[in-house]
C-alpha positions as CSV (number, residue, x, y, z in Angstrom):
1,M,-51.1,-63.2,44.3
2,L,-48.4,-61.8,46.6
3,N,-47.9,-58.6,44.6
4,W,-49.1,-56.6,47.5
5,L,-46.1,-57.8,49.6
6,V,-43.6,-56.3,47.2
7,S,-43.7,-52.6,46.3
8,R,-43.9,-51.7,42.6
9,S,-40.3,-50.1,42.8
10,T,-38.9,-53.5,44.2
11,R,-40.5,-55.4,41.4
12,I,-39.1,-52.8,38.8
13,A,-35.7,-53.1,40.3
14,F,-35.8,-56.9,40.1
15,V,-36.8,-57.0,36.6
16,E,-34.0,-54.5,35.6
17,S,-31.5,-56.6,37.5
18,L,-32.8,-59.7,35.5
19,R,-32.2,-57.7,32.3
20,R,-28.7,-56.8,33.1
21,Y,-27.7,-60.4,34.1
22,R,-29.7,-62.1,31.3
23,A,-26.6,-62.8,29.0
24,P,-24.5,-64.1,31.9
25,L,-27.4,-66.3,33.2
26,V,-28.0,-67.9,29.8
27,L,-24.3,-68.5,29.3
28,T,-23.8,-69.9,32.7
29,W,-26.9,-72.2,32.5
30,S,-25.9,-73.4,29.0
31,A,-22.3,-74.2,29.8
32,A,-23.2,-75.9,33.2
33,T,-26.0,-78.0,31.6
34,L,-24.0,-78.9,28.7
35,C,-21.3,-80.3,30.8
36,V,-23.7,-82.4,32.8
37,A,-25.3,-83.6,29.5
38,A,-21.9,-84.5,28.1
39,F,-21.2,-86.6,31.2
40,A,-24.7,-88.2,31.0
41,V,-24.7,-89.1,27.3
42,L,-20.9,-90.0,27.1
43,K,-20.6,-92.2,30.2
44,P,-19.9,-95.8,29.5
45,H,-23.1,-97.2,31.0
46,P,-26.6,-96.0,29.8
47,S,-28.2,-96.2,33.2
48,S,-29.1,-92.9,35.0
49,K,-28.1,-94.4,38.4
50,E,-24.7,-92.7,38.1
51,L,-26.3,-89.2,38.2
52,V,-26.1,-88.9,42.0
53,F,-27.2,-85.3,42.1
54,L,-30.7,-86.2,40.8
55,P,-33.4,-87.8,43.1
56,G,-33.8,-91.5,42.9
57,W,-37.3,-91.5,41.8
58,F,-36.4,-89.4,38.8
59,T,-33.5,-91.6,37.7
60,S,-35.9,-94.6,38.0
61,F,-38.4,-92.7,35.8
62,M,-35.7,-92.0,33.2
63,D,-34.4,-95.5,33.0
64,V,-38.0,-96.8,32.5
65,Y,-38.8,-94.3,29.6
66,Y,-35.4,-94.7,28.0
67,D,-35.6,-92.6,24.9
68,F,-37.9,-90.1,26.4
69,R,-35.1,-89.0,28.8
70,T,-33.5,-87.5,25.9
71,F,-36.4,-85.1,25.3
72,I,-36.5,-84.3,29.1
73,M,-32.8,-83.5,29.1
74,T,-33.0,-81.2,26.0
75,V,-35.9,-79.4,27.6
76,A,-34.1,-79.0,30.9
77,I,-31.1,-77.6,29.3
78,G,-33.0,-75.2,26.7
79,L,-35.9,-74.1,28.6
80,I,-34.3,-71.5,31.0
81,P,-32.2,-69.7,28.1
82,A,-35.4,-69.7,25.9
83,L,-37.6,-68.3,28.7
84,L,-34.9,-65.6,29.6
85,L,-34.7,-64.7,25.9
86,S,-38.5,-64.8,25.3
87,P,-39.1,-61.2,24.3
88,S,-39.7,-60.8,20.5
89,H,-36.6,-58.4,20.1
90,Q,-34.3,-61.1,21.4
91,K,-35.6,-63.7,18.9
92,L,-32.3,-64.1,17.1
93,Q,-30.5,-64.5,20.3
94,R,-32.9,-67.3,21.5
95,H,-32.8,-69.0,18.1
96,S,-29.0,-68.8,18.0
97,V,-28.8,-70.2,21.6
98,L,-31.2,-73.0,21.0
99,F,-29.5,-74.0,17.7
100,V,-26.1,-74.1,19.5
101,L,-27.5,-76.2,22.5
102,V,-29.4,-78.7,20.2
103,G,-26.4,-78.8,17.9
104,A,-24.0,-79.7,20.8
105,L,-26.6,-82.4,22.1
106,L,-26.8,-83.9,18.6
107,I,-23.0,-84.1,18.5
108,F,-22.9,-85.9,21.8
109,E,-25.5,-88.3,20.4
110,F,-23.3,-89.1,17.3
111,M,-20.3,-89.4,19.6
112,Q,-21.9,-92.6,21.1
113,N,-21.0,-94.4,17.9
114,W,-17.4,-94.4,19.3
115,I,-18.3,-95.7,23.0
116,P,-18.3,-99.6,23.0
117,T,-21.0,-100.0,25.6
118,R,-23.3,-97.1,24.2
119,G,-25.3,-97.1,20.8
120,F,-26.5,-94.3,18.6
121,S,-30.2,-94.0,18.1
122,W,-32.1,-92.0,15.6
123,A,-35.1,-91.9,18.0
124,D,-32.8,-89.9,20.5
125,V,-32.0,-87.5,17.5
126,G,-35.7,-87.1,17.1
127,Y,-36.3,-86.5,20.8
128,T,-33.5,-83.9,21.0
129,V,-34.9,-81.9,17.9
130,A,-38.4,-82.2,19.6
131,G,-37.0,-80.9,23.0
132,G,-35.5,-77.8,21.2
133,L,-38.7,-77.2,19.3
134,A,-40.6,-77.6,22.7
135,C,-38.3,-74.9,24.3
136,E,-39.0,-72.5,21.3
137,Y,-42.7,-73.1,21.7
138,M,-42.7,-72.6,25.4
139,A,-40.9,-69.3,24.9
140,R,-43.4,-68.0,22.5
141,L,-46.3,-69.2,24.6
142,T,-44.8,-67.4,27.6
143,H,-44.4,-64.3,25.6
144,W,-47.8,-64.5,24.2
145,L,-49.4,-65.0,27.7
146,R,-47.4,-62.1,29.1
147,F,-47.9,-59.5,26.4
148,G,-50.6,-60.8,24.1
149,A,-50.6,-59.6,20.5
150,K,-48.8,-56.5,21.6
151,D,-45.5,-55.7,19.8
152,E,-42.8,-55.5,22.7
153,T,-39.9,-54.4,20.6
154,P,-37.9,-51.6,22.2
155,V,-39.0,-49.0,19.6
156,A,-42.7,-50.0,20.2
157,M,-42.3,-49.7,23.9
158,V,-40.9,-46.1,23.6
159,E,-43.6,-45.2,21.2
160,H,-46.4,-46.6,23.5
161,R,-44.9,-44.7,26.5
162,S,-44.7,-41.4,24.6
163,R,-48.3,-41.9,23.3
164,S,-49.5,-42.6,26.8
165,I,-47.7,-39.6,28.4
166,G,-48.6,-37.0,25.9
């Protein structure tokens, strides 16, 4: 809607800069959110009230829907990397990042066995895996909505450009 405010060259420059910083963004986001998740999952009390950087209404919602907050946390951690790596030629990287993120969250969940005031739950394991799958689905849906059925691999992009020029 606001495309007329920004010139085409500015949009292209933004997309190119995003491509250049995609890997550092994914790594930074993943590391920061996994640290927050480790604190949230491994702290002695299961209440979300200690997460002072989150709004009060959100922590109340997460305490009411106790197991579902694991799904929300997994999606919050994995969605940004999944969307940044949504092009089809980055499928292996996206799957690898999501596998590592979900694996780390599952390790945190199993570590709750050794915290006296916390408890392990198979429901949390299911919500964690479902959150990882939801991130993959949203990345594929975003890619499909953006590019349709076109192949967007680098080779296909070059071939398409050469056909349209000549």
